[in-house]
C-alpha positions as CSV (number, residue, x, y, z in Angstrom):
1,M,18.3,-4.1,-17.8
2,K,15.4,-4.6,-15.1
3,K,15.6,-2.4,-12.0
4,V,15.0,-4.6,-8.9
5,L,16.5,-4.5,-5.8
6,F,17.5,-7.8,-3.6
7,I,17.0,-7.3,0.2
8,V,19.7,-9.1,2.6
9,M,19.2,-6.9,5.1
10,S,15.7,-6.3,7.2
11,G,15.4,-3.3,9.6
12,L,15.9,-6.3,12.1
13,F,15.3,-5.7,16.3
14,L,18.8,-6.0,17.6
15,S,18.0,-7.6,21.3
16,S,18.4,-4.7,23.7
17,C,21.5,-5.0,26.6
18,T,19.6,-6.8,29.7
19,N,22.7,-7.4,31.3
20,D,22.6,-6.0,34.9
21,S,26.7,-5.7,34.7
22,Y,25.2,-2.3,32.2
23,D,23.7,0.9,33.7
24,N,20.8,2.8,32.8
25,S,22.8,5.3,31.0
26,V,24.4,2.7,28.8
27,D,21.5,1.3,27.9
28,R,20.0,4.0,27.0
29,L,23.2,5.2,25.2
30,Y,22.5,2.1,23.2
31,R,19.1,2.1,22.3
32,V,19.5,5.8,20.7
33,A,22.4,4.0,18.7
34,H,20.0,1.2,17.7
35,K,17.5,3.4,16.6
36,T,20.0,6.1,15.5
37,R,20.8,3.8,12.7
38,L,17.2,2.2,11.6
39,D,16.7,5.8,11.4
40,G,18.7,5.3,8.3
41,N,21.9,7.8,10.5
42,S,24.5,5.3,10.3
43,E,27.2,7.1,10.6
44,I,25.9,8.7,13.8
45,A,24.9,6.0,14.7
46,A,28.3,4.5,14.9
47,K,29.6,7.2,16.9
48,F,27.2,6.1,19.7
49,Y,28.0,2.5,19.4
50,T,31.7,3.4,19.8
51,K,30.8,5.5,23.2
52,V,28.7,2.3,24.4
53,I,31.8,0.2,24.1
54,A,34.4,2.6,25.4
55,V,32.0,2.1,29.2
56,A,30.9,-1.6,28.2
57,P,33.5,-2.9,26.3
58,D,32.0,-6.3,26.6
59,M,28.9,-5.8,25.8
60,V,28.7,-7.4,22.0
61,E,25.7,-6.2,21.0
62,A,27.4,-3.2,20.4
63,Y,30.2,-4.4,18.4
64,L,27.6,-6.3,15.9
65,G,25.5,-2.9,16.1
66,L,28.7,-0.8,15.1
67,A,29.4,-3.6,12.6
68,E,26.4,-2.9,11.0
69,C,26.6,0.7,11.0
70,Y,29.6,0.2,9.1
71,I,28.1,-2.0,6.7
72,D,26.0,0.4,6.0
73,M,28.8,2.6,4.9
74,K,30.7,0.3,3.0
75,L,33.6,0.2,5.3
76,L,34.2,-3.1,5.4
77,D,37.5,-3.9,6.8
78,A,36.5,-2.0,10.4
79,A,33.0,-4.0,9.9
80,E,35.1,-7.4,9.8
81,S,37.3,-6.2,12.3
82,N,34.5,-5.9,14.7
83,L,32.3,-8.8,13.7
84,K,35.2,-11.4,14.7
85,I,35.9,-8.7,18.2
86,A,32.1,-9.9,18.9
87,A,33.0,-13.6,18.0
88,K,35.9,-13.9,20.2
89,K,33.2,-12.3,23.3
90,G,30.8,-15.3,22.4
91,G,28.4,-13.7,19.7
92,K,26.1,-15.1,18.5
93,G,27.3,-17.3,15.7
94,S,24.2,-17.1,13.7
95,R,24.2,-13.0,13.7
96,V,28.3,-13.0,13.2
97,S,28.1,-15.4,10.1
98,Y,24.9,-13.6,8.8
99,L,26.9,-9.7,8.8
100,M,30.0,-11.7,7.5
101,G,28.1,-13.0,4.6
102,K,27.1,-9.7,4.1
103,C,30.2,-7.9,3.9
104,Y,31.8,-10.8,1.6
105,L,28.0,-10.5,-0.9
106,L,29.4,-6.6,-0.7
107,R,32.8,-7.2,-2.1
108,G,31.7,-9.6,-4.9
109,N,32.7,-13.1,-3.0
110,L,29.5,-14.7,-3.8
111,T,31.6,-18.0,-3.2
112,A,32.5,-17.2,0.4
113,A,28.8,-15.2,1.4
114,K,27.3,-18.6,0.4
115,T,29.3,-20.2,2.7
116,E,28.6,-17.9,5.7
117,F,24.7,-18.0,4.8
118,S,24.9,-21.2,4.7
119,K,26.1,-22.3,8.3
120,Y,22.6,-21.5,9.9
121,K,18.8,-21.7,9.3
122,T,18.3,-18.1,10.5
123,P,15.5,-16.3,8.2
124,D,18.4,-14.0,7.9
125,C,20.9,-16.5,6.4
126,M,18.4,-18.0,4.0
127,N,16.9,-15.0,3.0
128,A,20.3,-13.5,2.4
129,L,21.4,-17.1,1.2
130,G,18.6,-16.8,-1.5
131,A,19.8,-13.3,-3.3
132,V,22.8,-15.2,-3.4
133,Y,21.4,-18.0,-5.7
134,D,19.6,-15.8,-7.5
135,N,23.0,-13.6,-8.6
136,L,24.2,-16.9,-9.5
137,G,20.7,-17.5,-11.8
138,E,19.7,-20.0,-10.0
139,H,16.3,-19.1,-9.2
140,E,14.4,-22.6,-8.2
141,K,17.0,-23.1,-5.6
142,A,16.6,-19.3,-4.0
143,Q,12.4,-19.5,-4.3
144,Q,12.5,-22.6,-2.4
145,L,14.6,-20.7,0.4
146,Y,12.3,-18.0,0.2
147,K,9.0,-20.0,0.4
148,Q,10.7,-21.7,3.3
149,V,11.5,-18.6,5.4
150,I,7.7,-17.4,4.7
151,V,5.7,-20.3,6.1
152,T,8.0,-20.2,9.2
153,N,8.1,-16.0,9.1
154,P,4.6,-15.1,7.3
155,K,5.4,-11.4,8.3
156,Y,9.1,-11.3,7.0
157,I,8.7,-8.9,4.2
158,D,12.4,-9.0,2.7
159,A,11.5,-12.7,1.5
160,Y,8.5,-11.6,-0.6
161,N,10.2,-9.1,-2.0
162,N,13.1,-11.1,-2.9
163,M,11.0,-14.2,-3.8
164,G,8.5,-11.5,-6.2
165,I,12.4,-10.4,-7.8
166,S,13.1,-13.8,-7.9
167,L,9.9,-14.8,-10.0
168,M,10.3,-11.9,-12.2
169,L,13.5,-13.1,-13.2
170,S,12.2,-16.1,-13.7
171,D,9.1,-14.3,-15.9
172,N,6.8,-15.7,-13.7
173,Y,4.7,-12.0,-13.6
174,K,1.7,-13.5,-12.1
175,E,3.3,-15.0,-9.0
176,A,5.6,-12.1,-8.7
177,I,3.1,-9.9,-8.3
178,F,1.4,-12.1,-5.6
179,Y,4.0,-11.9,-3.5
180,L,5.1,-8.6,-4.1
181,E,1.5,-7.3,-3.0
182,N,1.6,-9.3,-0.3
183,A,5.2,-7.1,0.8
184,C,3.3,-3.8,0.3
185,T,0.6,-4.8,2.9
186,L,3.1,-5.7,5.6
187,P,4.0,-2.5,7.6
188,D,7.4,-1.9,7.1
189,S,6.7,-1.8,3.4
190,N,8.6,1.4,1.8
191,P,8.9,2.7,-1.9
192,T,11.5,0.0,-2.3
193,Y,8.8,-2.6,-2.4
194,R,6.3,-0.7,-4.0
195,G,9.2,0.2,-6.8
196,N,9.6,-3.7,-7.4
197,L,5.8,-4.0,-7.3
198,A,5.2,-1.3,-9.9
199,L,7.8,-3.1,-12.4
200,A,6.0,-6.1,-11.8
201,Y,2.7,-4.9,-12.8
202,G,4.8,-3.2,-15.7
203,L,6.4,-6.4,-17.1
204,A,2.7,-8.1,-17.0
205,G,1.1,-5.5,-19.0
206,Q,-0.9,-3.4,-16.4
207,L,0.7,-0.2,-16.8
208,Q,-2.6,1.4,-15.3
209,K,-1.7,-0.4,-11.8
210,A,1.9,0.4,-11.9
211,K,1.2,3.6,-12.2
212,A,-1.6,3.5,-9.5
213,V,1.5,1.9,-7.1
214,Y,4.1,4.6,-8.2
215,A,1.3,7.6,-7.3
216,Q,2.1,6.5,-3.7
217,D,5.3,7.8,-3.3
218,F,5.7,10.6,-6.4
219,D,3.7,13.0,-8.0
220,G,3.5,15.4,-10.9
221,E,6.8,15.6,-13.5
222,E,8.1,12.6,-11.0
223,L,5.8,10.5,-11.4
224,E,5.6,11.3,-14.9
225,Q,9.4,10.2,-15.5
226,K,8.6,6.9,-13.2
227,I,6.1,6.0,-15.8
228,A,8.1,6.6,-19.5
229,Y,11.0,4.9,-17.4
230,L,8.5,1.9,-16.7
231,E,7.6,2.1,-20.2
232,D,10.9,2.3,-21.4
233,I,11.6,-1.8,-19.3
234,V,8.5,-2.8,-20.9
235,A,9.0,-1.8,-24.7
236,S,12.5,-3.2,-24.6
237,G,11.7,-6.4,-23.4
238,K,9.4,-7.2,-26.5
């Protein structure tokens, strides 16, 4: 089985609080929560968001941020509860639907996820909807959505990544490499994107290029293990 990773959520910037009713200390605390989550510490970030809500219970973005933390931790009931509160308090519909769709996706309910992601034409929702179609085996539909996102948002890295994966699943390795190379040139690139590019190179028979990509993040025995694993995948596909 090809090991690839669809990206449904990127490190999206949550708009900072500008409501004059919140003092600077709350705003700073919110920013700390936001940055902590982006740094990968969702459990700690959740505690900061909870403190923000205790002081500013009408701050919608705090509920959305807390929901994201719970999604990261797979605490989906808690995430959905906060999303419902955010919606009641006037949270942006597209953001709520996007995060609710992620909850459904994590629960394995593709039909409900598809319904939520289809409600809005935002880059987040369209990219996520593409991932749903790919999981359903409808790769052409998925690729059309990724292309739309890329045309209107040429720096949306997750659409390039997902497009590359979708093309790999369609056995179109040449085009997959093109999109994954683009993903890896963008500022937010990380080992996940580079790993998918290395896989595409391997499946295209370009093992030396795959090794060069892996070498950006691994060395020594770990690098050799990555190459050996890739060679096994390539061999099993022949």
